[in-house]
N, C-alpha and C positions, 0 to 999 in steps of 0.2 A: 504493500501499501504504500502508495507519496506520503510525503509530510506539510506540511506546512509552516516555513517558525514564520511568525506574526508578532508583535510587542504595539498594544495598548496605544492609544492618545495618548500623550500629556494633556496637563490643563494648558496648561501651558503653552498650545505649540501655537494659536495663533505668532508663541515671538521668536520663529521658527530664522533662520537664517535666510537670508533676501539677496541673488545677485542682480539676475537678468530684470526681473519687472519689481513692478511701484508696491507698496505693500500696502494691499485693504484689509477692510474688518471679514476673522476669522467665523463662524459661529459655531463655539465647540462642542457646543447638544448635536449640533447639527454632522460635524466630521466624526462626533464618537457611533449614530447611527450608520452615516455610510459605512467606517470603518466593520458593523458587526457587520453590513449585507454583503459587502468584498469579500467576507473570510467563508457563510454563509456559500455563496460561487462552494466556496471548493470545499466547505464540508456537506451538500446536496452531491458535488461527484464526487465524491470519497474516496476525498483523505481526509487524513488527518491531520488537526495543527496545534499547531505543538505551541505554550504562550510563552515567549521570552518575557523574563521577569520585568512589570513594571519598571521604567527608569520619568518618573513626571521630572525630577530638574530639569533633561534633558528636552528639550522643547520637537525635538528632530528628530525623537526618537523614531517615533513611528515607523520611519525609513527606515526599518534592520536593512532591507536590501544593499544599503552602504555600508553596513558594516560586514556583510555576512556574507562569502559568493561559492558557489556551488558546482566544484569540479571534477564529473563522476561522484564518486562518492567522496575527498575530498576536499574540508573547508579552507579559505582560508579570506582567517582573516585578517581586517584592516587598518588604515592606515588611516583616517580623518584628516582631510586636507583641512576640517574650520579645527580648534581646537577648540572650542565650546563640544567638540561632539563626541572625543575621544574617550571621556568618560563613557561612554556607550559597548565601549570592545567586555567591559572584566563582566558584564551582564549577562551577554553576548557569547561567552567563553565562557562560561558556566551552565547555558547551554547544552552545547554542543555541548560539553563530557556528561554534561544526567542524563543527555541521550543517545552518546555510543557512539558519536559522530569524529572521526579525526580530523584533524583539523593545521597546518599551519598558517604564521601572521607573519605581513609585513608590517615591519622593522621603521623609524627612522633614521636619520632623516624621511627617508622615501613618505611619502602619500600615496594613497590608496584610497580614490570612497568606490564604491557599489555596486554602484551608479552609472562608474562610466566603465563599464567591461559589458559587450555582447559578447555574445558565441554563440556560431555557425559554426556545428557541426567539431572541425577539434580548431580549428580557426574563431583567437581568440583576437577584438581591434577593442584594442583602450584609449579610453578618449587625456586629451595631455591638455588640459579643463587649468581653475584654479584653487582644481583640488586635488588633482593626481601629478604627481612630477613623473620627472625622465627613473629618479632613483626608483620610488613604488613600482614608477612597468618594467626593470629591470631584474629587482625582486622579484617578480609577481613569473615575466621572462624563464632568470634561476629554477622559482620554481616548479612552474610543470613543460619545460620545454627536456627532461627529463623520462614525463611521462604521454607524452605523445602530443603534443598542444602547442601551436606556433601563434606567438605574440603580435602582431600588431598597431604600431602607434597612431592613431589619425590624430588632425588637429578637429579643437571642438572651442570655439572662441563669441557663440553667437549667446549658449543658451547658456543650464548651471553646467550641468553633467552629457556626457556621447546620449546613452539615452533618454533621454528627454528631447536631444530629435530627433536619434532613430534605434527602430529595433529591427526584427527580425521576423515574417508570419515562420510557418513554419514545414513550406517547404528551399527554406535562405534567401526567402527576396526580404531582398534590407528594403523599408516603409516609411520616410521620412515628409515631414513642410520643406520644404524642396530650400521657403529664403533660413528654412533658420539652424541648412545644415552646411559646412564648410565647403563642405570638397565629396558630393553628390560619384564622382568618380574613383574613390578612397573602395569603392565594393564593389566585385562585380556586380553583383542585379540589382539595381536599384527604380524603387515606383515610388515617383512621388507620392502625395495627399491631395487631400482642399481639405484638412484644414487641422491647426497649431493639436488641438486633441490625439486627434489620431494615430498622431505618430507610434505610440505606445500602443504595446499587441501584449499581453503572459498567452506562450502560448500553452493550453490543458494538456490536448494527444494531438493525433495529424491532420483533422479538422476541425479544428478548432482553440478561438482564438476571448480571448476575456483584455474589453477596452473601455475607455472611459464614454458614457450617455452625452456626451461633445459634443460626439464631430458623427449625423448622424448617415452625411453625405461619404463617409465612408464606411463606414460599416454599412452600408449597402455595394460598396464597393469588392469589400473587402468576399461579402455571399458572392460578389458577380462570380470570385475567381475559387470556389465552391466550397468557400468557409464557411461554418457555423462562427456565427456570433457574438459573443453575449457583453450583455452594457451593463455599469452600473452606475449611478454617478457620483464622481469622486470633488466634490466642489470647491469644498473647502481646505483640499489638497495640493488642488492644483494652484489658487490663488499662496501653495506657500511651493511654486512649482515643483511640488508633486505631481509622479502619475500611476496608473497602474501599474507596474512594473517591481518599486522599490515599497511595496508598500506590504511584500513578501518574500519570503525567499525557497525558492519548493526544490523541493531533495527530493528526485524520486528515485525509482526500483532502476538500480544499474546491475 
């Protein structure tokens, strides 16, 4: 059974870090309901939900993908680029240990946010951003190369994280809102989508994706490609540069 690592939103969610968009009011109660609906999508499809210990002192703690990334059966604990987020790692480590998930870690001065990591087959695209530096990418490459993964650094300057701008469909096609993608040619197969919030998809299986409810035209585009598309509202997280990918870590059967 696949497992899902999640962390509940902090009451301080509205104080989360921002880099590329203006701050607007966040409804914490609505965010909690949206998070619960998001998690229910996975529960209803048979995923075992594992909650990482709450980190209420960390406004961005709900974005658990930034703290840990899975590569097959190996977890890599990250080294957050924002100092305010580095306290999220200890509880994430404890959860991995409790769940029996083997892990390695990126260490300072290397920085790496999980939102900058996009896996397509055995290729790992890593965004060079304000949160992820060359040393972090080098450490990740050194960890993964012996395990048969190829790490490719790509420039990201228009959005917070690589996966704020692009993700991938089940067939490996990279999708993104072109005005926010630095170099679409960096990917062998790129599909431009019509809406900013349509760029992020979570692959549930080979024929199904989960995405924001705020991109109906993009959802229809994906359906026209033969995919089942499940949508969920995440407006309060999108106000903080979040998306469907960063609210969970998927630990799949391997």
